C-alpha positions as CSV (number, residue, x, y, z in Angstrom):
1,M,-108.6,72.5,-42.8
2,V,-110.7,73.3,-40.0
3,A,-109.3,76.7,-39.4
4,K,-109.7,77.6,-43.1
5,R,-113.4,76.8,-42.7
6,L,-113.8,78.7,-39.3
7,K,-112.0,81.8,-41.1
8,T,-114.9,82.0,-43.6
9,M,-117.2,82.9,-40.6
10,G,-115.1,85.7,-39.1
11,N,-111.9,86.0,-37.2
12,P,-111.5,83.1,-34.9
13,Y,-108.8,83.2,-32.3
14,R,-106.7,80.0,-32.0
15,L,-106.4,79.7,-28.1
16,W,-104.4,76.3,-28.0
17,G,-104.4,72.9,-29.6
18,D,-107.7,72.3,-31.4
19,E,-109.6,75.2,-29.6
20,F,-110.7,78.3,-31.4
21,A,-112.8,81.1,-29.9
22,F,-115.1,83.8,-31.6
23,L,-115.8,87.2,-30.0
24,I,-119.3,88.6,-30.7
25,A,-119.2,92.2,-29.6
26,D,-122.8,93.3,-30.8
27,E,-124.9,93.5,-27.7
28,T,-128.1,94.3,-29.5
29,E,-128.4,91.1,-31.4
30,Q,-125.9,89.0,-29.4
31,H,-128.2,85.9,-28.9
32,K,-129.3,86.0,-32.5
33,K,-125.8,86.2,-34.0
34,T,-124.5,83.5,-31.5
35,N,-127.1,81.1,-32.6
36,N,-126.3,81.8,-36.3
37,L,-122.6,81.3,-35.7
38,I,-123.1,78.0,-33.9
39,D,-125.3,76.9,-36.7
40,K,-122.5,77.9,-39.2
41,I,-119.7,76.1,-37.4
42,S,-121.7,72.8,-37.0
43,S,-122.7,72.7,-40.8
44,K,-119.2,73.8,-41.9
45,V,-117.0,71.7,-39.8
46,K,-119.0,68.4,-40.1
47,L,-118.5,68.4,-43.9
48,P,-116.2,65.7,-44.9
49,Y,-112.3,66.4,-45.2
50,R,-110.4,64.5,-47.8
51,L,-106.8,63.5,-47.0
52,H,-104.9,61.0,-48.9
53,N,-107.9,59.8,-51.0
54,N,-109.8,59.1,-47.6
55,K,-112.7,61.0,-46.2
56,Y,-112.6,62.0,-42.5
57,Y,-115.3,63.5,-40.3
58,I,-114.9,66.0,-37.4
59,S,-117.6,67.3,-34.9
60,A,-117.4,70.6,-33.0
61,C,-118.4,71.0,-29.5
62,V,-119.1,74.7,-28.5
63,G,-118.9,76.4,-25.0
64,I,-120.2,80.0,-24.6
65,S,-119.6,82.6,-21.8
66,V,-121.4,86.1,-21.8
67,F,-120.0,89.4,-20.7
68,P,-120.7,90.9,-18.2
69,D,-123.2,88.4,-16.8
70,D,-120.4,85.7,-16.3
71,C,-117.4,87.9,-15.8
72,D,-116.0,91.2,-16.9
73,D,-112.4,90.3,-18.0
74,I,-111.4,88.7,-21.2
75,E,-109.1,86.1,-19.6
76,T,-111.7,84.6,-17.2
77,L,-114.3,84.8,-20.0
78,C,-112.2,82.5,-22.2
79,S,-111.6,80.2,-19.3
80,Y,-115.5,80.0,-18.6
81,A,-116.1,79.4,-22.1
82,D,-113.6,76.6,-22.0
83,L,-115.1,75.0,-19.2
84,A,-118.5,75.2,-21.0
85,M,-116.9,73.6,-24.0
86,Y,-115.6,70.7,-21.9
87,Q,-119.2,70.1,-20.8
88,S,-120.3,70.0,-24.3
89,K,-117.6,67.3,-25.0
90,A,-118.8,65.3,-22.2
91,V,-122.2,65.3,-23.7
92,G,-121.0,64.7,-27.1
93,N,-123.0,64.8,-30.4
94,S,-121.7,68.5,-31.4
95,S,-123.4,69.8,-28.2
96,T,-123.6,73.5,-27.3
97,T,-123.4,74.5,-23.5
98,Y,-123.5,78.0,-21.8
99,F,-121.2,78.6,-18.9
100,D,-122.8,78.0,-15.4
101,T,-121.2,78.6,-12.0
102,S,-121.6,74.9,-11.1
103,F,-118.9,74.1,-13.7
104,I,-116.4,75.5,-11.3
105,E,-117.5,73.1,-8.5
106,T,-117.4,70.4,-11.1
107,I,-113.8,71.2,-12.1
108,A,-112.8,71.4,-8.4
109,R,-114.2,67.9,-7.6
110,R,-112.6,66.6,-10.8
111,N,-109.1,68.1,-9.8
112,E,-109.6,66.7,-6.2
113,L,-110.5,63.2,-7.6
114,E,-107.5,63.2,-10.1
115,N,-105.0,64.0,-7.2
116,D,-106.5,61.3,-4.9
117,L,-106.7,58.8,-7.6
118,K,-103.0,58.7,-7.9
119,R,-102.8,57.1,-4.4
120,A,-105.9,55.2,-4.5
121,V,-104.2,51.7,-4.9
122,E,-101.6,52.7,-2.1
123,K,-104.5,53.5,0.2
124,Q,-106.4,50.4,-0.7
125,Q,-109.5,52.3,-1.8
126,L,-109.9,50.5,-5.1
127,H,-111.7,47.1,-4.8
128,F,-113.5,44.5,-7.1
129,L,-117.0,43.3,-7.7
130,Y,-117.6,40.1,-9.6
131,Q,-120.7,39.5,-11.9
132,P,-121.3,35.8,-12.4
133,K,-121.5,34.5,-16.0
134,V,-124.0,31.7,-16.0
135,D,-124.7,28.9,-18.4
136,M,-128.0,29.6,-19.9
137,V,-129.3,25.9,-19.7
138,S,-127.7,24.5,-16.6
139,G,-127.9,27.6,-14.5
140,K,-124.3,26.9,-13.5
141,I,-121.6,29.8,-12.9
142,T,-118.9,29.3,-15.7
143,S,-116.9,32.4,-15.2
144,A,-117.2,36.2,-14.0
145,E,-116.4,39.6,-14.9
146,A,-114.3,41.7,-12.7
147,L,-115.7,45.3,-12.1
148,L,-113.4,47.9,-10.6
149,R,-114.7,50.2,-7.8
150,W,-113.4,53.2,-6.0
151,T,-114.6,54.1,-2.5
152,H,-113.4,57.7,-1.9
153,P,-113.0,58.7,1.8
154,K,-115.0,62.0,1.1
155,Y,-117.4,61.4,-1.8
156,G,-118.0,57.7,-1.1
157,L,-118.5,55.3,-4.0
158,I,-117.3,56.9,-7.3
159,S,-118.7,55.5,-10.5
160,P,-116.1,54.1,-12.9
161,F,-117.9,56.3,-15.6
162,E,-116.4,59.2,-13.7
163,F,-113.0,58.2,-12.5
164,I,-111.9,55.9,-15.6
165,P,-112.0,59.0,-17.8
166,I,-110.1,61.1,-15.2
167,A,-107.4,58.2,-15.1
168,E,-107.1,58.1,-18.7
169,K,-106.6,61.9,-19.3
170,S,-104.2,62.2,-16.4
171,G,-101.8,59.3,-17.4
172,D,-102.8,57.2,-14.2
173,M,-104.7,54.7,-16.3
174,I,-101.8,52.4,-17.2
175,P,-100.5,51.8,-13.8
176,I,-103.9,51.5,-12.3
177,G,-104.8,49.2,-15.2
178,D,-101.6,47.0,-14.8
179,W,-102.6,46.7,-11.1
180,V,-106.2,45.5,-12.1
181,L,-104.9,43.0,-14.3
182,E,-102.3,41.5,-11.8
183,Q,-105.1,41.5,-9.1
184,V,-107.6,39.7,-11.5
185,C,-104.9,37.2,-12.5
186,L,-104.0,36.5,-8.7
187,Q,-107.6,36.0,-8.0
188,I,-108.3,33.6,-10.7
189,T,-105.2,31.6,-10.1
190,Q,-106.4,31.2,-6.5
191,W,-110.0,30.2,-7.5
192,K,-108.9,27.7,-10.1
193,K,-107.3,25.7,-7.2
194,Q,-110.6,25.2,-5.7
195,Y,-113.5,25.7,-8.1
196,Q,-114.6,24.8,-11.7
197,L,-114.3,28.3,-13.3
198,L,-113.5,28.9,-16.9
199,N,-111.9,32.3,-16.7
200,V,-112.6,35.8,-15.2
201,A,-113.0,38.7,-17.6
202,V,-111.7,42.3,-17.3
203,N,-112.5,45.3,-19.1
204,V,-109.2,47.0,-20.3
205,S,-109.1,50.7,-21.1
206,S,-108.3,51.7,-24.8
207,V,-105.4,53.9,-23.3
208,Q,-103.8,50.7,-21.9
209,L,-104.6,48.6,-24.6
210,T,-102.7,50.9,-27.1
211,A,-99.8,51.7,-24.8
212,L,-96.3,50.6,-25.8
213,N,-95.5,46.9,-25.2
214,F,-99.0,46.2,-23.7
215,T,-98.7,42.5,-24.8
216,D,-95.2,42.2,-23.1
217,T,-96.6,43.8,-19.8
218,V,-99.6,41.1,-20.0
219,Q,-97.0,38.3,-20.4
220,T,-95.1,39.5,-17.5
221,I,-98.1,39.7,-15.2
222,L,-99.3,36.2,-16.3
223,A,-95.8,34.8,-15.5
224,R,-95.7,36.7,-12.3
225,T,-99.1,35.3,-11.0
226,D,-98.8,31.8,-12.3
227,C,-102.0,32.5,-14.4
228,L,-102.4,30.5,-17.5
229,P,-103.4,32.9,-20.6
230,Q,-106.8,31.0,-21.1
231,W,-107.9,31.8,-17.6
232,L,-108.0,35.5,-18.5
233,E,-110.6,37.3,-20.8
234,I,-109.9,40.8,-21.9
235,E,-113.2,42.8,-22.9
236,Q,-113.1,45.8,-25.1
237,T,-115.9,48.0,-26.6
238,E,-117.0,48.2,-30.1
239,S,-116.3,51.9,-30.4
240,W,-112.6,51.3,-29.5
241,L,-112.3,48.6,-32.2
242,M,-113.8,50.9,-34.7
243,N,-111.5,53.8,-34.1
244,D,-108.3,52.5,-35.6
245,Q,-109.2,49.1,-36.9
246,E,-105.9,47.9,-38.5
247,K,-103.9,49.0,-35.4
248,N,-106.4,47.7,-33.0
249,I,-107.0,44.4,-34.6
250,N,-103.2,43.8,-34.6
251,I,-103.2,44.3,-30.8
252,L,-106.0,41.9,-30.5
253,K,-104.1,39.2,-32.6
254,Q,-101.2,39.6,-30.3
255,L,-103.1,39.1,-27.3
256,K,-104.9,36.2,-28.9
257,S,-101.4,34.6,-29.8
258,L,-100.7,34.4,-26.2
259,G,-103.9,32.2,-25.5
260,I,-106.2,34.9,-23.8
261,S,-109.8,34.9,-24.6
262,L,-111.2,38.0,-26.2
263,A,-114.6,39.6,-25.8
264,L,-116.4,42.5,-27.5
265,D,-118.7,44.2,-24.9
266,D,-121.6,46.2,-25.6
267,F,-122.1,44.8,-29.1
268,G,-124.8,46.4,-31.3
269,T,-124.3,49.8,-30.1
270,G,-121.2,50.9,-32.1
271,Y,-122.8,50.4,-35.5
272,S,-119.9,48.6,-36.9
273,S,-120.5,46.7,-40.2
274,L,-120.8,42.9,-40.5
275,S,-117.6,42.7,-42.6
276,Q,-115.6,44.6,-39.8
277,V,-116.9,42.2,-37.1
278,A,-116.0,39.1,-39.3
279,R,-112.2,40.3,-39.3
280,L,-112.0,40.6,-35.5
281,P,-110.1,37.9,-33.7
282,L,-112.9,37.4,-30.9
283,D,-114.1,34.6,-28.8
284,V,-117.1,36.2,-27.2
285,L,-119.8,38.7,-28.3
286,K,-121.7,40.3,-25.4
287,I,-125.2,41.6,-26.3
288,D,-125.6,45.0,-24.7
289,K,-128.3,45.6,-22.1
290,C,-130.3,48.1,-23.9
291,F,-131.4,45.4,-26.5
292,I,-132.2,42.9,-23.6
293,D,-134.4,45.2,-21.8
294,N,-137.4,45.2,-24.1
295,C,-136.6,42.0,-26.2
296,V,-139.6,40.2,-24.7
297,T,-142.2,43.2,-25.6
298,N,-140.3,44.7,-28.6
299,R,-140.1,42.9,-31.6
300,D,-137.3,44.9,-33.2
301,D,-135.2,44.2,-30.2
302,H,-136.0,40.7,-30.3
303,M,-134.9,40.6,-33.9
304,V,-131.6,42.4,-33.2
305,V,-130.9,40.0,-30.3
306,R,-131.7,37.0,-32.6
307,T,-129.4,38.5,-35.4
308,I,-126.4,39.0,-33.0
309,I,-126.7,35.5,-31.8
310,Q,-126.7,34.0,-35.1
311,L,-124.1,36.3,-36.4
312,G,-121.7,35.5,-33.6
313,Q,-122.3,31.8,-33.7
314,N,-121.8,31.6,-37.4
315,L,-118.4,33.3,-36.8
316,G,-117.5,30.7,-34.1
317,M,-118.0,33.0,-31.1
318,K,-119.8,32.4,-27.9
319,I,-122.7,34.8,-27.0
320,V,-123.2,36.5,-23.6
321,A,-126.4,38.4,-22.9
322,E,-125.9,41.2,-20.5
323,G,-128.5,42.6,-17.9
324,I,-130.9,39.8,-17.8
325,E,-133.3,40.7,-15.0
326,H,-136.5,38.7,-15.6
327,E,-137.1,34.9,-16.2
328,E,-139.0,36.0,-19.5
329,Q,-135.9,37.5,-20.8
330,R,-133.7,34.5,-19.9
331,Q,-136.3,32.1,-21.6
332,L,-136.3,34.0,-24.8
333,L,-132.5,34.0,-24.9
334,E,-132.4,30.3,-24.3
335,D,-134.9,29.8,-27.0
336,E,-132.5,31.8,-29.3
337,N,-129.7,29.6,-28.4
338,C,-127.8,32.1,-26.5
339,E,-125.0,30.3,-24.4
340,Y,-124.5,32.4,-21.3
341,Y,-126.0,35.4,-19.5
342,Q,-125.2,37.9,-16.7
343,G,-127.7,39.9,-14.7
344,Y,-129.7,40.5,-11.6
345,L,-131.9,37.6,-12.2
346,F,-128.9,35.3,-11.0
347,S,-127.1,37.9,-9.0
348,K,-125.9,41.3,-8.9
349,P,-122.1,42.1,-8.8
350,I,-120.8,40.9,-5.5
351,T,-117.5,40.9,-3.5
352,A,-115.1,38.0,-3.7
353,K,-116.3,36.2,-0.4
354,P,-120.1,36.0,-1.6
355,F,-119.0,34.9,-5.0
356,E,-116.9,32.0,-3.5
357,D,-119.9,31.1,-1.5
358,L,-121.9,30.8,-4.5
359,L,-119.1,28.6,-6.2
360,K,-119.0,26.4,-3.0
361,E,-122.7,25.8,-3.1
362,Q,-122.5,25.0,-6.8
363,S,-119.8,22.4,-6.1
364,L,-121.9,20.7,-3.5
365,S,-125.0,20.5,-5.6
């Protein structure tokens, strides 16, 4: 269907997969014709597609390279346009990007990180930080969120926003994700012997969640680490759940049947309907930081926060506010009956030893 629509705009070449290329050979009005073509592609492609009585929507990201400014042979020209297109995909929102020589350095870095990530576990470059989750009223730590970090020998600390997509695309996310789950289970099992802690939460990649026999893998890890299911909390984002609802809800139900706690991270940013949220077998809703930042001064954000709290509690879920940095924010959330919070007001994410020190101090008070 996409190809047929593109053919109405000229003669596109199918490069591979879902990538198509147009060649504009008129130098005199090249810029004007390029902009006109981009507008046509965007407007045509985004119209709904009907298949088996359902409507589907597709967006198109565009990358552009220019002859002879960028290069003077057609093969390299296509490669450069492809690099520019991937930059557009990274930005999203049907973006358009012109090739820049810096993209070559970006790809080189990405390839290097992809290769090094394969041995990051073996070389002990991956580690965890723990963000305390605190009871809103008592101020006591009740649980924690485990955050994966990578310290690269050449580039230093690599953001998970950079290396997680690399791992997902390369196929390394599943072995890394299984290692993460095992390490978190080992840690919470150790902590439970000494401290009063409900559970530890961990973000699980959509690639890992939808992998074959993921529930069996989790069961095996729990058994191997002597970790009770209720000690583990799995977090996932709203966008993943809305992507393929029936399949993903079934995955969550399987995990729920094991006794694992389930949390929906960044809630409020994915624009899911209230009816959809009611179908999800969740224990925890986490209010995204973007609503917390201005909830004290912005009435709209305050009302969103209030609505999420009331919605979650009416559905029998616990509510966690993320990114609490000021006492005024905490007080507002307490007044709205939010149960828990995370954020710099209490503690930034810290390594295991300082986290244990907080638990020790709490047990003595």
